[in-house]
ROVOTOR-505488 format. One record per residue (C-alpha): residue number from 0; residue in three letters; x, y, z. Coordinates in Angstrom, 1 decimal, decimal comma, padded with zeros to 4 digits, always signed. Layout:
! ROVOTOR-505488
n:res:X:Y:Z
NUM:ala:X:Y:Z .
...
END
This chain:
! ROVOTOR-505488
n:res:X:Y:Z
0:met:+080,1:-048,7:-026,0 .
1:phe:+079,8:-049,2:-029,7 .
2:asn:+076,2:-048,1:-029,9 .
3:asn:+076,6:-045,1:-027,7 .
4:pro:+075,9:-042,0:-029,7 .
5:tyr:+078,2:-039,8:-027,5 .
6:thr:+081,3:-041,9:-028,2 .
7:asn:+080,9:-042,4:-031,9 .
8:pro:+083,0:-039,8:-033,6 .
9:tyr:+081,0:-040,0:-036,8 .
10:asn:+077,8:-038,9:-035,0 .
11:ala:+079,4:-035,8:-033,4 .
12:gln:+077,8:-033,4:-035,8 .
13:ala:+074,4:-035,0:-035,2 .
14:asn:+074,9:-034,7:-031,5 .
15:ile:+075,8:-031,0:-031,8 .
16:asp:+072,7:-030,3:-033,9 .
17:arg:+070,5:-032,2:-031,4 .
18:leu:+071,9:-030,2:-028,5 .
19:asn:+071,5:-026,9:-030,3 .
20:glu:+067,9:-027,8:-031,0 .
21:gln:+067,3:-028,6:-027,4 .
22:ile:+068,9:-025,3:-026,3 .
23:asn:+066,6:-023,4:-028,7 .
24:asn:+063,6:-025,2:-027,3 .
25:leu:+064,6:-024,4:-023,7 .
26:glu:+065,1:-020,7:-024,6 .
27:lys:+061,6:-020,6:-026,2 .
28:met:+060,1:-022,2:-023,1 .
29:lys:+062,0:-019,7:-020,9 .
30:ala:+060,7:-016,7:-023,0 .
31:gln:+057,1:-018,1:-022,7 .
32:leu:+057,4:-018,3:-019,0 .
33:gln:+058,6:-014,8:-018,7 .
34:gln:+055,6:-013,4:-020,6 .
35:pro:+052,4:-012,8:-018,6 .
36:val:+050,0:-015,6:-019,0 .
37:gln:+047,0:-014,5:-021,1 .
38:gln:+044,1:-016,7:-020,6 .
39:pro:+041,2:-016,2:-022,9 .
40:thr:+038,3:-014,5:-021,2 .
41:asn:+034,6:-014,8:-021,9 .
42:leu:+033,7:-011,5:-023,5 .
43:thr:+030,1:-010,5:-023,0 .
44:gln:+028,5:-007,3:-024,1 .
45:asn:+025,1:-006,2:-023,1 .
46:phe:+023,0:-003,8:-025,2 .
47:gln:+020,2:-001,7:-023,8 .
48:phe:+017,6:-000,9:-026,4 .
49:thr:+015,1:+000,8:-024,1 .
50:pro:+015,7:+004,1:-022,3 .
51:asn:+016,6:+003,9:-018,7 .
52:asn:+013,7:+005,2:-016,6 .
53:ala:+015,7:+005,2:-013,3 .
54:asp:+015,2:+009,0:-013,1 .
55:val:+012,2:+009,7:-011,0 .
56:ile:+011,9:+013,3:-012,2 .
57:lys:+012,8:+014,5:-015,7 .
58:tyr:+013,3:+018,1:-016,3 .
59:ala:+012,8:+020,1:-019,5 .
60:asn:+013,1:+023,8:-020,3 .
61:asn:+010,3:+023,9:-022,9 .
62:ile:+007,9:+021,6:-024,8 .
63:glu:+010,4:+021,2:-027,7 .
64:glu:+012,7:+019,2:-025,4 .
65:val:+009,8:+017,0:-024,4 .
66:lys:+008,9:+016,4:-028,1 .
67:lys:+012,5:+015,2:-028,9 .
68:asn:+012,7:+012,5:-026,2 .
69:met:+011,4:+009,0:-026,8 .
70:val:+009,4:+007,4:-024,0 .
71:ile:+008,2:+003,9:-023,2 .
72:gly:+005,3:+004,9:-021,0 .
73:asp:+003,6:+007,9:-019,6 .
74:thr:+006,5:+010,1:-018,6 .
75:pro:+006,3:+013,4:-016,7 .
76:tyr:+008,6:+016,3:-017,5 .
77:phe:+008,8:+019,2:-015,1 .
78:ser:+009,9:+022,7:-015,8 .
79:lys:+012,9:+023,9:-013,8 .
80:asp:+010,8:+026,2:-011,6 .
81:met:+008,2:+023,3:-011,1 .
82:ser:+005,3:+025,5:-012,4 .
83:ile:+004,5:+023,4:-015,5 .
84:val:+004,4:+019,6:-016,0 .
85:trp:+004,2:+017,9:-019,4 .
86:ile:+003,1:+014,3:-019,6 .
87:lys:+004,1:+012,5:-022,8 .
88:asn:+002,7:+009,0:-023,7 .
89:ile:+004,1:+006,4:-026,1 .
90:lys:+002,0:+007,8:-029,0 .
91:gly:+003,9:+011,1:-028,7 .
92:glu:+000,8:+013,0:-027,3 .
93:ile:+001,7:+015,6:-024,8 .
94:lys:-000,6:+017,1:-022,1 .
95:thr:+000,4:+020,3:-020,3 .
96:tyr:-000,6:+021,1:-016,8 .
97:glu:+000,1:+024,1:-014,5 .
98:leu:+001,2:+023,3:-011,0 .
99:asn:+000,3:+025,4:-008,0 .
100:glu:+001,6:+024,8:-004,5 .
101:ile:-001,0:+023,8:-001,9 .
102:val:-000,1:+025,2:+001,5 .
103:pro:-001,8:+023,4:+004,4 .
104:lys:-003,9:+025,8:+006,5 .
105:asp:-004,6:+025,7:+010,2 .
106:ser:-007,4:+027,2:+012,2 .
107:lys:-005,7:+030,6:+012,4 .
108:asp:-005,4:+030,8:+008,7 .
109:phe:-009,1:+030,1:+008,3 .
110:glu:-010,0:+032,8:+010,9 .
111:ile:-007,8:+035,3:+009,1 .
112:glu:-009,5:+034,6:+005,7 .
113:tyr:-013,0:+034,9:+007,4 .
114:leu:-012,1:+038,3:+008,9 .
115:lys:-010,7:+039,5:+005,6 .
116:ser:-013,9:+038,6:+003,8 .
117:gln:-015,9:+040,4:+006,5 .
118:ile:-013,8:+043,5:+006,0 .
119:glu:-014,4:+043,4:+002,3 .
120:glu:-018,1:+043,0:+002,8 .
121:leu:-018,2:+046,0:+005,2 .
122:lys:-016,2:+048,1:+002,6 .
123:gly:-018,8:+047,2:+000,0 .
124:met:-021,7:+048,2:+002,3 .
125:met:-020,0:+051,5:+003,1 .
126:lys:-019,8:+052,3:-000,6 .
127:asp:-023,5:+051,5:-001,1 .
128:val:-024,4:+053,8:+001,8 .
129:ser:-022,4:+056,7:+000,5 .
130:asn:-024,3:+056,5:-002,8 .
131:val:-027,7:+056,7:-001,0 .
132:thr:-029,3:+060,1:-000,4 .
133:asn:-031,6:+060,7:+002,6 .
134:asp:-035,3:+061,6:+002,3 .
135:asp:-034,6:+064,9:+004,0 .
136:ala:-032,6:+066,1:+001,1 .
137:lys:-034,4:+068,3:-001,4 .
138:gln:-035,1:+066,6:-004,6 .
139:asp:-035,5:+068,1:-008,0 .
140:thr:-039,1:+067,8:-009,3 .
141:thr:-040,7:+068,1:-012,6 .
142:ser:-044,1:+069,7:-012,9 .
143:ser:-046,6:+068,5:-015,4 .
144:thr:-050,1:+069,6:-016,3 .
145:glu:-052,8:+067,5:-017,9 .
146:tyr:-056,4:+068,0:-018,6 .
147:asn:-058,8:+065,3:-017,3 .
148:glu:-061,9:+065,2:-019,5 .
149:ser:-064,0:+063,1:-017,1 .
150:ile:-063,8:+065,8:-014,4 .
151:gly:-063,3:+068,7:-016,7 .
152:glu:-060,4:+070,1:-014,7 .
153:thr:-056,7:+070,5:-015,1 .
154:ile:-054,6:+068,3:-012,8 .
155:glu:-051,2:+069,4:-011,8 .
156:ser:-048,6:+066,8:-010,6 .
157:lys:-045,1:+066,9:-009,4 .
158:lys:-042,7:+064,0:-009,9 .
159:pro:-039,1:+063,7:-008,8 .
160:thr:-036,6:+063,6:-011,6 .
161:ser:-034,3:+061,2:-009,9 .
162:ile:-035,2:+058,1:-007,8 .
163:ser:-033,3:+057,8:-004,5 .
164:lys:-033,2:+055,1:-001,9 .
165:ile:-034,7:+056,0:+001,4 .
166:ser:-032,7:+054,8:+004,3 .
167:gly:-034,6:+052,7:+006,8 .
168:ser:-032,2:+053,4:+009,6 .
169:lys:-033,8:+056,7:+010,5 .
170:lys:-034,8:+057,0:+014,1 .
171:lys:-037,9:+059,0:+015,2 .
END
């Protein structure tokens, strides 16, 4: 009992200090357990230096917008109404194309086009026929007189002043 620190009255203050220190340590441990545990996480950050070409179609309102964008390959830019396409390469050169819709045609469409062309051809033929005068129409003539020295006579000739096409469709 002599060496027991709890029974020795001279060590009472040391015992009180030791117990207070243990109480403080237990309170610190209690406070740490009440806080959420924060474990260090591996922080990774990715940087993308090239533009994302996931877009299949890129749109632009005008060629100025195409000039502003950086490309990593041949990249097409379409106008909003799909009538113009600009293709920009990595050198910055831009080619412009006009787009037209191709509508597939069936046999009826080809027949309609053929008939329309025949109608136009007939209209052209009708205009040509209306400009032609018949041989029966009276033509203006010009009279001329010239002296022929070999015969010693005056020869009189009549020539039409206008040339007209004679229709070959005349029936006899």
